[in-house]
N, C-alpha and C positions, 0 to 999 in steps of 0.2 A: 416807855416806848422802846424798842430794840433799835440797836444802831446797825440798821440793813439798808442797801440799797433798794429803793421801790421807784417804781416806776409806775405813770397811769396805767399801763398793762395789767398790774397786780390790783387795782381798784375794779371791783365788779360792780358797783352799783351806782357810783358818781362819775361825772363829766366834768371835766375841768371848767368850763364856764359856768357852772354851777356856784363856783367858787372866786369867781372873779368879781373886782372891785365895781361898784355899782355907780360909778362915778362919768359913766359914758365912754371912758376910755378901754375899761376893761383889764388894767393890770391885774395880773395874778402872780402872788408870789405865796401861795398856800403850801404849807407844809405838809408833803405827801405821807410821812409817817402819822401825821394826825389824821389825815383822809382817809388812810389804811386800818387806823382805830374805828372811825366813825362807819366804815364800812362792816366793819365786825359787830357793831351796835346794831345797824341796817339788818343784817342777816338776823337779829333776832326779834327786832320790833316791827320790821315791815317799813314801807316807804317812808322816806324822810325830805321835806323841803326844805332846802338850805335858803333862808331870806336873807343873810348876810354872810360872806365868808373874810376873804383877805379885803382891808381896805387901804387904801395909801393915807398916809398921815393926813393931808390935806382933806381928803373925803370925811377921814374919822371926825377931824374937826367941825367941819360943815354942818355934820348931822348930829352934832353934840355927843359923840363918844369922847371918854375918858382920855386922858392924857396917858400916855405908856399902854394903850389897850392891847390887849393881846392879838386883837384883830390884825393890828399894823404890823405884826411880825409874822401873820400866816398861821397863827398859832389857837384860831378859835372859829367858832360857826354858832351863827343862831339857826334853829331850827323851828319851822312853824309846829305849833303843838296847842290845838284847841280843846282838847279832849281831856278830861282827868284822870282816866284811864290810861291814854297813850301818856300822859305825861307822868304818870308812875313809872310805867313800864322803860321810857325812855331814861329816865333819871336812875333808875336802880339799875340799868344794863350798863348806864355810863359808868356808875360806879364800880361795879362788877370787872369792867375791862381797864380800870385804873385811872379814870378822869376823876379829880379831884378837885375842878373849880367848874361849880355850876350856878347859872344866874337864871331865876326863875320870872318871867314875864307875864304878863296878861294872856299874849296868844303864841309864846314863845319861850324856847329854853336856850340857854346861851351854854355852851359847852367850850373848856379852854385848857390848853396843856402847857401854857406859860409857866415854868418852873421859875422864873425869876421873881413871879408874882406870889403873894401869901396863898398855900394849899389848904387843901380841907376845908373850902369855902364854900357855903351855900348862899345866895343871897336873892332879894326879891328886887324889881324896877318898879315895884308901886308901893 
């Protein structure tokens, strides 16, 4: 990702609240450069529903997230994905724009850009 100053005005398809922690408080420390990359993906794949964006460490622990989760650093998002064709398009486009950490769940795709974690990884949650 480029080191440039990005603001929410530069994001075409997403709203801030889509990435807020779902703990009822709604803290949001999502990385805007990451959202900008997700915006590029959405240009190519169409509508994307974010099911989990930023998570506070406490919320991540409560919902069973892994320690050191990219979600707690604002560098990850889970995207609703129930269709195999959309799954293929989402994953291939994510790889095309440089995302190298992808998790595949039953009904979602996890994308993250946490370079402190092992890269070029694809995993499943089932």
